[in-house]
Each structure stands twice: as C-alpha cells, then as structure tokens.
C-alpha positions as CSV (number, residue, x, y, z in Angstrom):
1,M,38.4,20.5,-101.5
2,D,34.6,20.0,-101.4
3,T,32.5,22.6,-99.8
4,L,29.0,22.3,-98.6
5,A,26.5,24.7,-100.2
6,T,24.2,26.3,-97.7
7,K,20.6,26.7,-98.8
8,T,18.5,29.2,-96.8
9,S,14.8,29.5,-97.1
10,V,12.1,31.3,-95.1
11,K,9.3,29.2,-93.7
12,V,6.2,30.3,-91.7
13,V,5.3,28.3,-88.6
14,G,1.6,27.5,-89.0
15,T,-1.0,28.0,-86.2
16,N,-0.6,24.3,-85.3
17,G,3.2,24.8,-84.7
18,Q,4.3,23.0,-87.8
19,I,6.6,23.9,-90.8
20,S,7.0,22.0,-94.1
21,L,10.5,20.9,-95.2
22,G,9.2,20.0,-98.7
23,K,7.8,16.9,-100.4
24,E,11.3,15.3,-100.8
25,F,11.3,14.7,-97.0
26,A,7.7,13.4,-96.8
27,G,7.6,10.3,-94.5
28,R,11.2,10.6,-93.4
29,Q,12.3,10.6,-89.8
30,V,14.3,13.6,-88.6
31,L,16.1,14.5,-85.4
32,V,15.3,18.0,-84.1
33,E,17.9,19.5,-81.7
34,E,17.1,22.8,-80.0
35,R,20.5,24.5,-79.9
36,G,19.2,27.6,-78.1
37,P,16.1,29.8,-77.9
38,G,14.8,29.9,-81.5
39,V,17.6,27.8,-82.9
40,W,17.0,24.3,-84.2
41,L,19.1,21.8,-86.1
42,V,17.0,19.4,-88.2
43,R,18.8,16.3,-89.5
44,T,17.4,13.3,-91.4
45,A,17.8,10.1,-89.4
46,M,17.2,6.4,-89.4
47,V,15.9,5.0,-86.1
48,I,16.6,1.4,-85.2
49,P,14.2,-0.3,-82.8
50,E,16.1,-1.6,-79.7
51,N,14.9,-5.2,-80.4
52,E,16.5,-5.1,-83.8
53,L,19.8,-3.4,-82.8
54,W,21.5,-6.8,-82.5
55,L,21.2,-7.1,-86.3
56,H,23.6,-4.3,-86.7
57,Q,26.4,-5.8,-84.5
58,P,29.6,-7.3,-86.1
59,Q,28.8,-10.9,-85.0
60,A,25.3,-10.8,-86.6
61,R,26.9,-9.5,-89.8
62,E,29.5,-12.3,-89.8
63,D,26.8,-14.9,-89.1
64,L,24.6,-13.6,-91.9
65,Q,27.5,-13.5,-94.3
66,R,28.4,-17.2,-93.5
67,A,24.7,-18.1,-94.0
68,L,24.6,-16.4,-97.4
69,D,27.9,-18.0,-98.5
70,W,26.6,-21.4,-97.5
71,A,23.3,-20.8,-99.4
72,Q,25.3,-19.9,-102.6
73,R,27.4,-23.1,-102.3
74,N,24.4,-25.4,-101.5
75,S,21.5,-25.3,-103.9
76,P,18.0,-26.1,-102.6
77,K,16.9,-29.7,-102.9
78,E,13.6,-31.4,-102.4
79,S,13.0,-32.9,-99.0
80,N,10.4,-35.0,-97.2
81,P,9.1,-33.1,-94.2
82,D,7.4,-36.2,-92.8
83,A,10.7,-38.1,-92.9
84,I,12.5,-35.3,-91.2
85,V,9.9,-35.1,-88.4
86,K,10.1,-38.9,-87.9
87,R,13.9,-38.8,-87.7
88,L,13.7,-36.0,-85.1
89,E,11.1,-38.0,-83.1
90,D,13.5,-41.0,-83.2
91,G,16.3,-38.9,-81.7
92,G,17.9,-38.1,-85.0
93,R,18.6,-41.7,-86.0
94,S,18.2,-42.5,-89.6
95,K,16.3,-45.7,-90.6
96,G,18.7,-48.6,-91.0
97,K,21.6,-47.0,-89.2
98,K,23.1,-48.8,-86.2
99,G,24.6,-47.0,-83.3
100,S,24.5,-46.6,-79.6
101,V,21.4,-45.2,-78.0
102,R,21.9,-42.0,-76.0
103,S,19.9,-41.2,-73.0
C-alpha cells in the first residue's frame, strides 16, 4: 500500500502577511482553507473561468472528438473564398445547378 510522506517545514510570516512555499510553486494558483484559528490547508488548484466551463462538459468533449476525427479523415484542400461567398449570397445554389427556389 502506498503511503503519503509528510514534509514539515517552519516558515516565518513576513511583515506583509506572506509566506513563501518555494520556487516550485511560483505562479501557481492555490486554494487556502482556514480550518480553524491558526490552521490552514493549502492545496494547488486549477481555476476554470465560468465562461469556459462548458468546454469541460461531456457534450463539448464529444463534439470536439468528432471534429478531430473528421479533421483526420479529411485532409485540407485549397478553396476559393470568393466563390464560397458568392454561393452563400445566392442562397447556397452552385452555378449550373437547377432546383426549386426556396423563399
């Protein structure tokens, strides 16, 4: 069975109220929970902005996987942007194709 090793160190709180956790944590986000008077639990964390939370939902993962699969099966090919814009302006009808006109 694996056991977690506990590492204890003594830190001094500076006059500005800060302590250093070490350079290996520089720039990292942490959660600080006050468990009681003088007792804190500090854990590294990754924070996801609310407007990006949808990217971490199962449906977004499935959609992205489908898109990646499609991209692997369909290699890029050269296109003519002007022709695409023209076709869109014409309601999606390609030049020379006959069909009913939708309104």
